[in-house]
C-alpha positions as CSV (number, residue, x, y, z in Angstrom):
1,X,11.7,14.9,-5.8
2,X,11.2,14.9,-2.1
3,X,10.5,11.7,-0.2
4,X,7.1,11.3,1.5
5,X,6.6,10.2,5.1
6,X,3.3,10.1,6.9
7,X,3.3,8.8,10.4
8,X,0.7,6.2,11.2
9,X,-2.0,6.3,13.8
10,X,-4.8,4.0,15.1
11,X,-6.8,4.9,12.0
12,X,-4.1,5.6,9.4
13,X,-1.2,3.6,8.0
14,X,2.4,4.7,8.0
15,X,3.4,5.8,4.5
16,X,7.0,5.7,3.5
17,X,8.0,6.7,0.0
18,X,11.8,7.1,-0.1
19,X,13.4,7.0,-3.5
20,X,16.9,7.2,-1.9
21,X,16.7,3.8,-0.2
22,X,14.5,2.9,-2.3
23,X,11.5,2.1,-0.1
24,X,7.8,2.4,-0.9
25,X,5.5,1.0,1.7
26,X,2.1,1.4,3.3
27,X,1.9,-0.3,6.8
28,X,-0.8,-0.6,9.4
29,X,-4.6,0.0,9.6
30,X,-6.6,2.2,7.3
31,X,-10.1,3.0,8.4
32,X,-10.5,6.7,8.6
33,X,-13.9,8.3,7.6
34,X,-12.5,10.5,4.9
35,X,-9.8,8.4,3.2
36,X,-9.6,10.7,0.2
37,X,-8.6,13.7,2.2
38,X,-5.9,11.6,4.0
39,X,-4.5,10.1,0.9
40,X,-4.5,13.2,-1.4
41,X,-0.8,13.7,-0.8
42,X,0.0,10.0,-1.5
43,X,-1.8,10.0,-4.9
44,X,-0.3,13.3,-5.8
45,X,3.2,12.1,-4.9
46,X,2.8,8.9,-6.9
47,X,1.6,10.9,-10.0
48,X,4.7,13.0,-9.8
49,X,6.9,10.0,-9.2
50,X,5.6,8.3,-12.3
51,X,6.8,11.1,-14.4
52,X,10.4,10.2,-13.5
53,X,10.6,6.9,-11.7
54,X,13.7,5.1,-10.5
55,X,14.6,1.9,-12.4
56,X,12.9,-0.6,-10.1
57,X,9.8,0.2,-8.0
58,X,9.1,-2.4,-5.3
59,X,5.9,-1.3,-3.5
60,X,5.0,-3.0,-0.2
61,X,1.6,-3.2,1.4
62,X,1.4,-4.6,4.9
63,X,-2.1,-3.8,5.9
64,X,-3.8,-5.1,9.0
65,X,-7.3,-3.7,8.2
66,X,-8.8,-1.7,5.3
67,X,-12.3,-0.2,5.4
68,X,-14.4,0.4,2.2
69,X,-13.3,4.0,1.8
70,X,-9.6,3.0,2.2
71,X,-9.9,0.1,-0.3
72,X,-10.9,2.6,-2.9
73,X,-7.7,4.5,-2.3
74,X,-5.7,1.2,-2.5
75,X,-7.3,0.8,-5.9
76,X,-6.1,4.3,-6.8
77,X,-2.6,3.5,-5.7
78,X,-2.5,0.2,-7.6
79,X,-3.9,2.0,-10.7
80,X,-1.0,4.4,-10.6
81,X,1.5,1.5,-10.2
82,X,-0.3,-0.4,-13.0
83,X,0.1,2.6,-15.3
84,X,3.8,2.7,-14.4
85,X,4.1,-1.0,-15.2
86,X,2.2,-0.7,-18.5
87,X,4.5,2.1,-19.4
88,X,7.4,-0.4,-19.5
89,X,8.8,0.2,-16.1
90,X,9.9,-2.5,-13.6
91,X,7.3,-2.6,-10.9
92,X,6.5,-5.2,-8.3
93,X,3.7,-5.1,-5.7
94,X,4.6,-7.0,-2.5
95,X,1.4,-7.9,-0.6
96,X,2.3,-8.8,3.0
97,X,-0.3,-10.4,5.2
98,X,-0.4,-12.1,8.6
99,X,-0.5,-15.9,8.3
100,X,-3.9,-16.2,9.9
101,X,-5.5,-13.3,8.0
102,X,-7.1,-15.0,5.1
103,X,-9.3,-12.0,4.4
104,X,-6.3,-9.7,3.7
105,X,-4.7,-12.4,1.5
106,X,-8.0,-12.7,-0.4
107,X,-8.1,-8.9,-0.9
108,X,-4.6,-8.9,-2.3
109,X,-5.6,-11.8,-4.7
110,X,-8.6,-9.8,-5.8
111,X,-6.4,-6.8,-6.6
112,X,-4.0,-9.0,-8.5
113,X,-6.8,-10.1,-10.8
114,X,-7.7,-6.5,-11.7
115,X,-4.3,-5.2,-12.5
116,X,-1.5,-6.3,-14.7
117,X,1.3,-5.2,-12.4
118,X,3.0,-8.3,-11.0
119,X,2.2,-9.2,-7.4
120,X,4.3,-11.2,-4.9
121,X,2.6,-12.5,-1.7
122,X,4.5,-12.7,1.5
123,X,3.2,-14.3,4.6
124,X,4.3,-12.7,7.8
125,X,5.4,-15.6,10.0
126,X,4.5,-14.2,13.4
127,X,1.2,-13.6,15.1
128,X,-0.5,-10.3,15.0
129,X,-0.1,-8.1,18.1
130,X,-2.7,-9.2,20.7
131,X,-4.2,-5.7,21.3
132,X,-4.8,-4.3,17.8
133,X,-7.8,-2.4,18.9
134,X,-8.1,-0.6,22.3
135,X,-11.3,-1.2,24.2
136,X,-12.1,1.4,26.7
């Protein structure tokens, strides 16, 4: 199975799914208009991965912002991970959040209540970059 890497942008997160390291992470902001189109490769890759996973899957989310369309995709990703966990595989979701971002922590806690896959919450102990959004 090939690894998946999607470079991040202002509107899209960086996606790194590397079974050789192993490293599975979604990092950045996700607020594109058509999230489904952007994430179709991600969901497809996860569905193939679940057919023959490595022994331990640690999946890291480090999201700065998620719009409504993207939160649906995060649900889809977590659903795939939950299915893997319920199938008897060792899966952990690491939810990273900036220490002052209570909304992102709360979002992770809401996801934790929905799914049976174990969650671990990690506070990022440095301030967010000052200029997250460019103002022209």
